[in-house]
C-alpha positions as a printed Julia matrix, in Angstrom:
564×3 Matrix{Float64}:
 210.07   57.54  134.88
 208.96   59.13  131.61
 206.44   61.25  133.48
 209.14   62.5   135.87
 211.46   63.38  132.97
 208.62   65.18  131.2
 207.8    67.21  134.32
 211.45   68.17  134.82
 211.79   69.17  131.18
 208.59   71.24  131.36
 209.79   73.09  134.46
 213.19   73.79  132.9
 211.57   75.05  129.71
 209.26   77.34  131.68
 212.21   78.79  133.62
 214.14   79.37  130.39
 211.15   81.1   128.82
 210.75   83.39  131.83
 214.46   84.25  131.77
 214.32   84.96  128.04
 211.39   87.34  128.51
 213.16   89.09  131.38
 216.31   89.65  129.31
 214.27   90.77  126.3
 212.23   93.38  128.19
 215.19   94.66  130.23
 217.16   95.11  127.01
 214.24   96.89  125.34
 213.83   99.2   128.33
 217.54  100.09  128.27
 217.5   100.77  124.5
 214.4   102.98  124.75
 216.03  105.02  127.52
 219.29  105.31  125.55
 217.51  106.42  122.39
 215.42  108.98  124.29
 218.52  110.46  125.96
 220.31  110.73  122.63
 217.36  112.32  120.82
 216.75  114.83  123.62
 220.42  115.82  123.44
 220.16  116.49  119.69
 216.97  118.5   120.14
 218.63  120.57  122.85
 221.43  121.53  120.47
 218.91  122.26  117.73
 216.91  124.6   119.96
 219.95  126.31  121.49
 222.05  126.87  118.34
 219.39  127.55  115.72
 219.72  124.45  113.56
 223.51  124.27  113.99
 224.39  120.87  115.37
 228.16  121.24  115.57
 229.36  122.91  118.76
 232.39  122.99  120.96
 231.02  120.09  123.02
 232.21  117.41  120.62
 232.0   114.59  123.2
 228.41  115.43  124.08
 227.39  115.65  120.45
 229.1   112.35  119.64
 227.31  110.69  122.54
 223.92  112.03  121.43
 224.52  110.89  117.85
 225.63  107.42  118.95
 222.66  107.01  121.31
 220.23  108.16  118.63
 221.61  106.55  115.48
 222.63  103.25  117.09
 220.35  102.88  120.09
 217.29  104.16  118.23
 217.28  101.61  115.37
 218.13   98.78  117.76
 215.25   99.8   120.03
 212.9    99.95  117.02
 214.03   96.53  115.78
 213.68   94.89  119.18
 210.31   96.51  119.71
 209.13   95.12  116.35
 210.19   91.63  117.44
 208.36   92.02  120.76
 205.27   93.45  119.08
 205.03   90.54  116.66
 205.42   88.02  119.49
 202.44   89.6   121.26
 200.16   87.91  118.76
 200.59   84.92  121.07
 198.23   85.16  124.04
 200.82   83.67  126.4
 203.09   86.68  125.79
 200.32   89.13  126.65
 199.53   87.23  129.84
 203.17   87.19  130.97
 204.14   89.52  133.79
 207.17   90.76  131.85
 205.09   92.65  129.29
 203.07   94.43  131.95
 206.13   95.23  134.07
 207.98   96.66  131.07
 205.11   98.98  130.18
 204.7    99.98  133.82
 208.38  100.85  134.18
 208.6   102.91  130.97
 205.25  104.57  131.68
 206.37  105.67  135.14
 209.8   106.9   134.03
 208.52  108.77  130.98
 205.64  110.37  132.89
 207.84  111.6   135.72
 210.58  112.88  133.41
 208.43  114.76  130.91
 206.08  116.27  133.51
 208.92  117.53  135.73
 210.82  118.87  132.7
 207.87  120.8   131.26
 206.7   122.14  134.61
 210.27  123.2   135.44
 210.48  125.01  132.1
 207.16  126.78  132.66
 208.17  127.84  136.18
 211.54  129.13  134.95
 209.84  131.88  132.9
 208.62  133.49  136.14
 211.17  135.93  137.52
 214.0   135.13  135.06
 214.98  137.43  132.19
 216.72  134.7   130.15
 215.37  131.28  131.17
 217.2   128.22  129.87
 214.14  126.7   128.25
 215.67  124.6   125.49
 217.06  121.83  127.69
 213.84  121.03  129.61
 211.78  121.5   126.44
 213.83  118.94  124.5
 213.69  116.44  127.37
 209.97  117.04  127.87
 209.07  116.61  124.19
 211.05  113.38  123.73
 209.81  111.73  126.9
 206.25  112.91  126.26
 206.48  111.04  122.96
 207.75  107.93  124.75
 204.91  108.23  127.26
 202.26  108.63  124.55
 203.69  105.68  122.61
 203.58  103.34  125.6
 200.17  104.59  126.68
 198.92  103.69  123.21
 200.36  100.17  123.58
 198.79   99.82  127.01
 195.36  100.71  125.64
 195.71   98.63  122.47
 192.59   96.64  121.76
 194.4    93.31  121.27
 197.98   93.5   122.51
 197.46   95.32  125.8
 198.83   93.52  128.89
 196.34   91.21  130.51
 197.84   91.69  133.97
 198.67   94.95  135.78
 196.0    96.91  133.89
 195.56   99.26  136.85
 199.21  100.33  137.08
 199.02  103.45  134.81
 196.14  104.93  136.78
 197.89  104.27  140.09
 201.27  105.62  138.93
 199.79  108.77  137.43
 197.39  109.55  140.26
 199.98  109.0   143.0
 202.68  111.02  141.22
 200.28  113.86  140.37
 198.88  113.92  143.89
 202.32  114.11  145.49
 203.54  116.85  143.14
 200.33  118.86  143.42
 200.05  118.57  147.21
 203.69  119.45  147.92
 203.62  122.41  145.52
 200.29  123.62  146.92
 201.72  123.5   150.46
 204.74  125.49  149.27
 202.61  128.12  147.51
 200.14  128.51  150.36
 202.94  128.54  152.92
 204.8   131.32  151.1
 201.62  133.36  150.79
 200.71  132.93  154.46
 204.27  133.73  155.51
 204.03  137.08  153.77
 200.62  137.7   155.35
 201.83  136.78  158.86
 205.37  138.17  158.98
 205.3   140.7   156.12
 207.84  141.41  153.41
 210.72  141.33  155.86
 210.46  137.54  155.97
 211.83  137.38  152.42
 215.37  138.1   151.38
 215.43  141.72  150.11
 216.83  142.56  146.7
 216.38  139.1   145.16
 212.84  138.77  143.81
 209.29  139.8   144.55
 207.33  137.64  146.97
 204.71  136.7   144.37
 207.23  135.12  142.01
 207.97  132.14  144.25
 204.25  131.75  144.88
 203.5   131.68  141.14
 206.25  129.15  140.48
 204.84  126.87  143.14
 201.34  127.36  141.68
 202.6   126.22  138.27
 203.85  122.98  139.82
 200.65  122.61  141.83
 198.45  123.08  138.77
 200.49  120.6   136.73
 200.42  117.98  139.47
 196.7   118.36  140.04
 196.06  118.05  136.3
 198.11  114.82  136.1
 196.22  113.46  139.11
 192.85  114.42  137.61
 193.75  112.91  134.24
 194.55  109.52  135.74
 192.07  109.44  138.64
 188.97  110.7   136.82
 189.54  110.57  133.06
 191.7   107.45  133.29
 189.12  105.75  135.51
 191.38  105.16  138.5
 188.65  105.88  141.03
 186.38  103.25  139.43
 188.94  100.42  139.62
 188.2    97.94  142.4
 191.68   96.43  142.69
 194.03   95.85  145.6
 196.69   98.13  144.11
 194.28  101.08  143.89
 193.16  100.45  147.47
 196.78  100.36  148.67
 197.53  103.64  146.87
 194.4   105.27  148.28
 195.13  104.18  151.83
 198.91  104.57  151.73
 199.11  108.0   150.07
 195.69  109.58  150.34
 195.08  108.61  153.96
 198.35  107.59  155.62
 200.72  110.18  154.11
 198.09  112.92  154.08
 197.1   112.1   157.67
 200.69  112.32  158.88
 201.07  115.66  157.06
 197.86  117.07  158.48
 198.38  115.92  162.07
 202.08  116.79  162.12
 201.45  120.25  160.72
 198.55  120.82  163.11
 200.85  119.87  165.98
 203.41  122.44  164.8
 200.67  125.09  164.63
 199.65  124.35  168.2
 203.28  124.34  169.28
 203.91  127.77  167.73
 200.79  129.22  169.31
 201.71  127.83  172.73
 205.23  129.19  172.43
 203.88  132.58  171.43
 201.69  132.61  174.54
 204.03  131.07  177.15
 207.59  131.0   175.79
 208.71  134.28  174.24
 212.42  133.82  174.75
 213.12  134.24  171.0
 212.13  137.18  168.75
 208.53  137.04  167.57
 209.63  136.76  163.93
 211.6   133.58  164.69
 208.75  132.18  166.76
 206.28  132.64  163.9
 208.62  131.3   161.18
 207.2   127.71  161.22
 203.57  128.86  161.45
 202.86  129.55  157.77
 204.25  126.23  156.39
 202.49  124.37  159.19
 199.15  126.05  158.43
 199.58  125.23  154.74
 200.51  121.61  155.5
 197.57  121.18  157.86
 195.13  122.68  155.33
 196.26  120.78  152.23
 196.88  117.57  154.16
 193.41  117.73  155.71
 191.8   118.34  152.29
 193.6   115.38  150.71
 192.92  113.24  153.76
 189.23  114.14  153.81
 188.74  113.53  150.09
 190.28  110.08  150.16
 188.37  109.1   153.29
 185.11  110.06  151.57
 186.25  108.28  148.39
 187.18  105.21  150.42
 183.73  105.19  152.03
 182.21  104.2   148.68
 184.61  101.3   148.13
 184.69   97.83  149.65
 184.1    97.15  153.32
 187.71   96.01  153.76
 188.99   99.29  152.29
 186.81  101.35  154.62
 187.99   99.39  157.63
 191.61   99.7   156.57
 191.29  103.47  156.14
 189.78  103.77  159.59
 192.55  101.69  161.16
 195.26  103.68  159.35
 193.72  106.94  160.56
 193.61  105.6   164.1
 197.23  104.46  163.89
 198.51  107.83  162.69
 196.62  109.7   165.4
 197.76  107.25  168.08
 201.41  107.7   167.07
 201.04  111.47  167.44
 199.33  111.17  170.82
 201.87  108.63  172.15
 204.81  110.82  171.11
 203.13  113.71  172.92
 202.87  111.64  176.1
 206.55  110.78  175.89
 207.57  114.42  175.46
 205.37  115.55  178.36
 206.91  112.92  180.67
 210.39  113.9   179.51
 209.74  117.58  180.25
 208.1   116.8   183.61
 211.14  114.78  184.71
 213.43  117.6   183.61
 211.46  120.03  185.77
 211.62  117.6   188.68
 215.39  117.44  188.38
 215.77  121.21  188.09
 212.87  123.36  189.29
 214.53  126.32  187.56
 214.43  124.64  184.18
 215.15  126.93  181.28
 213.28  127.65  178.09
 214.47  124.41  176.48
 212.44  122.3   178.91
 209.45  124.58  178.56
 209.65  124.3   174.79
 209.78  120.51  175.09
 206.71  120.52  177.31
 204.76  122.73  174.93
 205.69  120.46  172.01
 204.41  117.42  173.87
 201.18  119.17  174.83
 200.5   120.28  171.25
 201.14  116.78  169.89
 198.88  115.24  172.54
 196.11  117.79  171.98
 196.12  117.15  168.23
 196.59  113.37  168.21
 194.38  112.49  171.17
 191.02  113.74  169.86
 191.76  112.42  166.35
 192.51  108.97  167.77
 189.4   109.05  169.97
 187.24  109.95  166.97
 188.72  107.26  164.71
 189.12  104.43  167.22
 186.09  105.12  169.45
 187.46  103.43  172.59
 184.09  103.75  174.36
 182.35  101.7   171.65
 184.53   98.6   171.42
 183.0    95.3   170.14
 181.06   93.44  172.82
 180.5    90.21  170.89
 182.59   88.06  168.6
 180.35   88.86  165.62
 181.01   92.58  166.06
 184.8    92.17  165.7
 185.64   93.25  162.12
 188.27   91.39  160.07
 191.68   93.01  160.23
 191.14   94.52  163.66
 193.1    91.83  165.48
 195.95   92.19  162.97
 196.0    95.91  163.75
 196.14   95.18  167.48
 199.01   92.72  167.02
 200.96   95.12  164.79
 200.65   98.04  167.2
 201.44   95.84  170.18
 204.52   94.51  168.4
 205.8    97.93  167.31
 205.25   99.54  170.69
 206.81   96.53  172.46
 209.93   96.83  170.29
 210.14  100.57  171.01
 209.72   99.92  174.74
 212.44   97.26  174.64
 214.86   99.63  172.9
 214.07  102.37  175.43
 214.63   99.91  178.27
 218.02   98.95  176.85
 219.0   102.61  176.59
 217.95  103.16  180.2
 220.04  100.21  181.31
 223.01  101.51  179.34
 222.69  104.97  180.91
 222.4   103.49  184.4
 225.51  101.34  184.02
 227.31  104.26  182.44
 226.44  106.37  185.48
 227.5   103.69  187.97
 230.73  102.74  186.24
 231.83  106.1   184.85
 232.26  109.68  185.94
 229.34  110.79  188.13
 229.84  114.49  187.42
 227.94  114.41  184.13
 224.48  114.95  185.67
 222.02  113.02  187.79
 220.6   109.61  186.98
 217.15  111.07  186.23
 218.65  113.6   183.87
 220.38  110.83  181.95
 217.35  108.57  181.6
 214.43  111.01  181.34
 214.21  110.9   177.51
 214.19  107.08  177.14
 212.03  106.79  180.27
 209.35  108.98  178.7
 209.51  106.88  175.56
 209.31  103.68  177.63
 206.22  104.83  179.51
 204.4   105.93  176.35
 205.29  102.77  174.38
 204.51  100.55  177.37
 201.12  102.16  177.77
 200.3   101.63  174.08
 201.53   98.02  174.17
 199.57   97.2   177.34
 196.38   98.76  175.98
 196.48   96.88  172.68
 197.48   93.62  174.33
 194.55   93.93  176.74
 192.17   94.51  173.84
 193.62   91.54  171.99
 193.19   89.29  175.05
 189.6    90.45  175.5
 188.65   89.85  171.87
 190.48   86.51  171.88
 188.3    85.46  174.8
 185.16   86.6   172.95
 186.1    84.57  169.89
 186.97   81.54  172.0
 183.65   81.73  173.82
 181.75   82.06  170.54
 183.43   79.0   169.01
 184.55   76.76  171.86
 187.12   74.11  170.99
 185.94   70.55  170.78
 186.55   68.45  173.83
 189.57   66.27  173.26
 188.11   63.04  174.6
 190.61   61.13  172.46
 194.22   62.23  172.16
 195.52   59.78  169.54
 193.88   57.41  167.07
 195.8    54.66  165.32
 193.87   54.05  162.12
 194.24   50.69  160.36
 192.47   50.78  157.01
 192.55   49.56  153.44
 190.79   52.69  152.15
 192.48   55.95  151.22
 193.11   57.4   154.68
 193.01   61.17  153.99
 189.2    61.73  154.26
 188.97   59.5   157.35
 191.93   61.19  159.07
 190.59   64.68  158.47
 187.1    63.75  159.66
 188.45   62.14  162.86
 190.66   65.15  163.67
 187.83   67.62  163.05
 185.4    65.64  165.2
 187.62   64.7   168.15
 190.73   66.85  167.92
 192.86   63.73  168.08
 196.1    63.1   166.24
 195.76   60.3   163.7
 198.47   57.77  162.84
 197.66   55.69  159.76
 198.6    52.05  159.23
 197.69   50.5   155.85
 196.37   46.97  155.81
 198.41   44.48  153.78
 195.63   41.9   153.39
 193.5    43.94  150.97
 193.91   46.26  148.0
 193.47   50.01  148.39
 189.84   50.96  148.23
 188.37   54.34  147.32
 185.62   55.82  149.45
 182.12   55.79  148.0
 181.44   58.71  145.69
 179.62   61.63  147.25
 176.23   62.48  145.85
 176.03   65.85  147.61
 179.29   67.73  148.32
 177.86   68.85  151.66
 177.26   65.25  152.78
 179.95   62.9   154.08
 180.43   59.41  152.64
 178.73   56.58  154.47
 182.0    55.1   155.73
 183.05   58.39  157.32
 179.73   58.7   159.13
 180.0    55.13  160.42
 183.55   55.74  161.7
 182.5    58.89  163.54
 179.49   57.11  165.05
 181.78   54.33  166.27
 184.1    56.86  167.95
 181.33   58.84  169.62
 181.26   58.3   173.36
 184.8    56.85  173.51
 186.87   58.67  176.17
 190.14   56.75  176.07
 193.29   58.76  175.42
 194.52   56.31  172.81
 192.28   54.32  170.47
 193.0    51.63  167.88
 190.52   51.98  165.0
 190.43   49.03  162.59
 188.51   49.49  159.36
 188.29   46.17  157.55
 188.2    45.62  153.81
 184.8    45.9   152.15
 182.98   42.6   151.68
 179.52   41.64  150.59
 178.26   42.36  154.1
 179.77   45.87  154.25
 182.88   47.32  155.85
 183.58   46.13  159.41
 184.69   48.78  161.9
 186.23   47.96  165.28
 187.17   50.5   167.98
 189.64   49.25  170.63
 190.38   51.63  173.56
 194.0    51.26  174.74
 195.5    51.71  178.15
 198.5    54.0   178.56
 201.54   52.45  180.18
């Protein structure tokens, strides 16, 4: 009873301690944010009024003063309490300390980088840029970032857990900012080269100004990424979080950008060659952003694939499967669009430019996604033995089969709805094929993907089953009567025969422990004797009686039972 009370009290105390830490770190986070907002507001007034704090915005000034003079000291006091408590190793190991630093690090990094880059970009093309507001925000939050980075790298009080979070946050944020800005800059430059100055709004600004502003953002983002990925050692960390960031952003997001943009490029080129219903300037409008997206996305994709090749085997396999999945999604959507357009042409041989545009879009998506999927998946070189099946492959097959099956089910429901709507409603709204061609194309594409992956799963399941055949279930149920602890005997019987074991404890002897094992790889003598006694027994139900240990050993009796 005392042990149970002690356990309950320990669990309650642990929950209270966790709750206290949560409240403490949430309160510290809120006070740091409040103090930073107040101080940035005061700096903004200092920069904009030339050391004159009083202005017509009395409410804003009062808020900044309250946040700074009240929130600031409270944040400093609470931080001092937290910092002193970190002398205890249990506090440094707690998840709350690492999560607090991760949250403030992410917020401060994003705020100060975007503020300073926005200020730098505002000087391009503006006679009187409003620099004081972003400068004040950037300086304050840069100080907060530097302060928390120092705590994270402290020799003694750094968080024991989540030590890879700063590198991941900084590299992912910098990569996203740099890649998006680089696509914008390159797209604007290519748009001028392809369509000329007329593509820009006349009388507003020169074409190079928007390019330079985007280059400022691209340079800042790339620097943040480089600082965390190379100087911060992110690429050398062998953690699951770094692998997830590398695969999710560097391969998955970049792959979608590259393949999607390449599909748009092919679509524009096909439209230019076969579908000139619109003016050439409108036809070429998506070409420059698509070329930029395909180029930058391919560079990011390629770099992270090469970087992933030097990491663990599981990371390399995951990157290959993600690449295959992205390409397959593009190819499957292309098949659906082609079927949709073909059905539209079958309904109306004189189909207009809309159907032709749909067909060209499907062809471009199929042409881009198909070869990429073939290269990544290698359907001609599938595993021929169970040993050649890599871990994670069957999970990939199940995931794609499940997703495509859900899509096919939704498409089937839409087809049924359209059919009943046609039969029960007004029949003047078009033919049945016209109503169902879009979901029918989706159904065919998703059904093909689901059938293909299910067939591969069945084939590999058969290979694995043949490589490790299940034990013959010569016995279906064993009723074990024993005075020993039954767990080792029950597990050994189930592993050897596949039978279900029901345990009855003898009442005529005290509980006996099994003999100690000299070698962990060897089974105790009693287990070996029980398995020897069961070998060759083919009855469906068996009564196994293991007697209490005497001077002559432990008697074992196997009684086959008839089923009634």
